[in-house]
C-alpha positions as protocol buffer text, in pm:
chain_id: "A"
residue {
  index: 1
  type: MET
  ca { x: 2075 y: 4155 z: 3098 }
}
residue {
  index: 2
  type: ASN
  ca { x: 2259 y: 3850 z: 2971 }
}
residue {
  index: 3
  type: ARG
  ca { x: 2089 y: 3634 z: 3231 }
}
residue {
  index: 4
  type: TRP
  ca { x: 1745 y: 3785 z: 3123 }
}
residue {
  index: 5
  type: HIS
  ca { x: 1823 y: 3704 z: 2759 }
}
residue {
  index: 6
  type: ALA
  ca { x: 1924 y: 3343 z: 2851 }
}
residue {
  index: 7
  type: LEU
  ca { x: 1600 y: 3290 z: 3059 }
}
residue {
  index: 8
  type: ALA
  ca { x: 1377 y: 3449 z: 2786 }
}
residue {
  index: 9
  type: SER
  ca { x: 1546 y: 3236 z: 2523 }
}
residue {
  index: 10
  type: ALA
  ca { x: 1492 y: 2926 z: 2724 }
}
residue {
  index: 11
  type: PHE
  ca { x: 1136 y: 3008 z: 2790 }
}
residue {
  index: 12
  type: PHE
  ca { x: 1053 y: 3078 z: 2425 }
}
residue {
  index: 13
  type: LEU
  ca { x: 1243 y: 2754 z: 2311 }
}
residue {
  index: 14
  type: THR
  ca { x: 1040 y: 2548 z: 2554 }
}
residue {
  index: 15
  type: ALA
  ca { x: 708 y: 2706 z: 2464 }
}
residue {
  index: 16
  type: GLY
  ca { x: 776 y: 2671 z: 2091 }
}
residue {
  index: 17
  type: LEU
  ca { x: 876 y: 2295 z: 2122 }
}
residue {
  index: 18
  type: ALA
  ca { x: 562 y: 2234 z: 2338 }
}
residue {
  index: 19
  type: ALA
  ca { x: 339 y: 2412 z: 2075 }
}
residue {
  index: 20
  type: CYS
  ca { x: 481 y: 2206 z: 1795 }
}
residue {
  index: 21
  type: ALA
  ca { x: 422 y: 1879 z: 1983 }
}
residue {
  index: 22
  type: ALA
  ca { x: 67 y: 1986 z: 2072 }
}
residue {
  index: 23
  type: SER
  ca { x: -22 y: 2070 z: 1721 }
}
residue {
  index: 24
  type: ALA
  ca { x: 93 y: 1745 z: 1555 }
}
residue {
  index: 25
  type: PRO
  ca { x: -173 y: 1622 z: 1301 }
}
residue {
  index: 26
  type: PRO
  ca { x: -385 y: 1345 z: 1426 }
}
residue {
  index: 27
  type: ALA
  ca { x: -303 y: 986 z: 1314 }
}
residue {
  index: 28
  type: THR
  ca { x: -513 y: 879 z: 1011 }
}
residue {
  index: 29
  type: SER
  ca { x: -628 y: 531 z: 930 }
}
residue {
  index: 30
  type: ALA
  ca { x: -815 y: 377 z: 634 }
}
residue {
  index: 31
  type: ALA
  ca { x: -1138 y: 391 z: 843 }
}
residue {
  index: 32
  type: THR
  ca { x: -1125 y: 761 z: 869 }
}
residue {
  index: 33
  type: HIS
  ca { x: -1094 y: 802 z: 495 }
}
residue {
  index: 34
  type: GLY
  ca { x: -1338 y: 535 z: 396 }
}
residue {
  index: 35
  type: THR
  ca { x: -1081 y: 326 z: 198 }
}
residue {
  index: 36
  type: GLN
  ca { x: -931 y: -8 z: 248 }
}
residue {
  index: 37
  type: PRO
  ca { x: -570 y: -46 z: 340 }
}
residue {
  index: 38
  type: PRO
  ca { x: -328 y: -173 z: 70 }
}
residue {
  index: 39
  type: GLY
  ca { x: -359 y: -537 z: 8 }
}
residue {
  index: 40
  type: ALA
  ca { x: -717 y: -570 z: 136 }
}
residue {
  index: 41
  type: ASP
  ca { x: -871 y: -630 z: -207 }
}
residue {
  index: 42
  type: ARG
  ca { x: -842 y: -1007 z: -198 }
}
residue {
  index: 43
  type: ASP
  ca { x: -1077 y: -1197 z: -446 }
}
residue {
  index: 44
  type: ALA
  ca { x: -1258 y: -1525 z: -380 }
}
residue {
  index: 45
  type: HIS
  ca { x: -925 y: -1718 z: -411 }
}
residue {
  index: 46
  type: GLY
  ca { x: -735 y: -1490 z: -189 }
}
residue {
  index: 47
  type: CYS
  ca { x: -544 y: -1313 z: -483 }
}
residue {
  index: 48
  type: ILE
  ca { x: -460 y: -948 z: -423 }
}
residue {
  index: 49
  type: GLY
  ca { x: -555 y: -769 z: -755 }
}
residue {
  index: 50
  type: SER
  ca { x: -384 y: -437 z: -663 }
}
residue {
  index: 51
  type: ALA
  ca { x: -58 y: -625 z: -637 }
}
residue {
  index: 52
  type: GLY
  ca { x: -107 y: -767 z: -984 }
}
residue {
  index: 53
  type: TYR
  ca { x: -221 y: -1118 z: -881 }
}
residue {
  index: 54
  type: ALA
  ca { x: -491 y: -1303 z: -1049 }
}
residue {
  index: 55
  type: TRP
  ca { x: -625 y: -1669 z: -1017 }
}
residue {
  index: 56
  type: CYS
  ca { x: -478 y: -1931 z: -1243 }
}
residue {
  index: 57
  type: GLU
  ca { x: -657 y: -2259 z: -1258 }
}
residue {
  index: 58
  type: GLY
  ca { x: -384 y: -2411 z: -1441 }
}
residue {
  index: 59
  type: THR
  ca { x: -128 y: -2363 z: -1162 }
}
residue {
  index: 60
  type: GLY
  ca { x: -391 y: -2360 z: -886 }
}
residue {
  index: 61
  type: THR
  ca { x: -231 y: -2048 z: -728 }
}
residue {
  index: 62
  type: CYS
  ca { x: -248 y: -1668 z: -745 }
}
residue {
  index: 63
  type: GLU
  ca { x: -15 y: -1560 z: -1029 }
}
residue {
  index: 64
  type: ARG
  ca { x: 113 y: -1226 z: -1169 }
}
residue {
  index: 65
  type: PRO
  ca { x: 43 y: -1269 z: -1536 }
}
residue {
  index: 66
  type: TRP
  ca { x: 350 y: -1117 z: -1664 }
}
residue {
  index: 67
  type: GLU
  ca { x: 579 y: -1318 z: -1437 }
}
residue {
  index: 68
  type: LEU
  ca { x: 402 y: -1646 z: -1535 }
}
residue {
  index: 69
  type: ALA
  ca { x: 429 y: -1555 z: -1896 }
}
residue {
  index: 70
  type: SER
  ca { x: 805 y: -1492 z: -1861 }
}
residue {
  index: 71
  type: ARG
  ca { x: 844 y: -1829 z: -1668 }
}
residue {
  index: 72
  type: GLN
  ca { x: 629 y: -2029 z: -1899 }
}
residue {
  index: 73
  type: GLY
  ca { x: 719 y: -1867 z: -2234 }
}
residue {
  index: 74
  type: PHE
  ca { x: 395 y: -1739 z: -2359 }
}
residue {
  index: 75
  type: ALA
  ca { x: 300 y: -1376 z: -2458 }
}
residue {
  index: 76
  type: ASN
  ca { x: 233 y: -1133 z: -2193 }
}
residue {
  index: 77
  type: THR
  ca { x: -126 y: -1072 z: -2288 }
}
residue {
  index: 78
  type: ARG
  ca { x: -462 y: -1129 z: -2122 }
}
residue {
  index: 79
  type: GLU
  ca { x: -555 y: -1371 z: -2386 }
}
residue {
  index: 80
  type: ALA
  ca { x: -243 y: -1580 z: -2341 }
}
residue {
  index: 81
  type: PHE
  ca { x: -280 y: -1579 z: -1966 }
}
residue {
  index: 82
  type: GLU
  ca { x: -659 y: -1692 z: -2000 }
}
residue {
  index: 83
  type: ALA
  ca { x: -554 y: -1961 z: -2240 }
}
residue {
  index: 84
  type: TYR
  ca { x: -278 y: -2094 z: -2021 }
}
residue {
  index: 85
  type: CYS
  ca { x: -478 y: -2072 z: -1700 }
}
residue {
  index: 86
  type: GLY
  ca { x: -804 y: -2205 z: -1830 }
}
residue {
  index: 87
  type: LYS
  ca { x: -1043 y: -1919 z: -1732 }
}
residue {
  index: 88
  type: PRO
  ca { x: -1061 y: -1538 z: -1734 }
}
residue {
  index: 89
  type: ALA
  ca { x: -808 y: -1351 z: -1504 }
}
residue {
  index: 90
  type: ALA
  ca { x: -964 y: -1118 z: -1242 }
}
residue {
  index: 91
  type: ARG
  ca { x: -1052 y: -788 z: -1409 }
}
């Protein structure tokens, strides 16, 4: 009877593992959900808005407004960023 238990246990363990592997959920992608992957929201200048970047004409590059404000010593407000950069930030 010991041998029978060992064989039955091995069979059920193997069957259980096979069932778990076969029932894994399918891989999902942005295409199946109709959304863009993170970082795919670049504006006309290549700035990634979802990462906090906005175009700054004054520096000629994508900037994070709060980081630029800290570096340059102006208030961390939209108005101050727009005044420093020379045109409105991406909204």
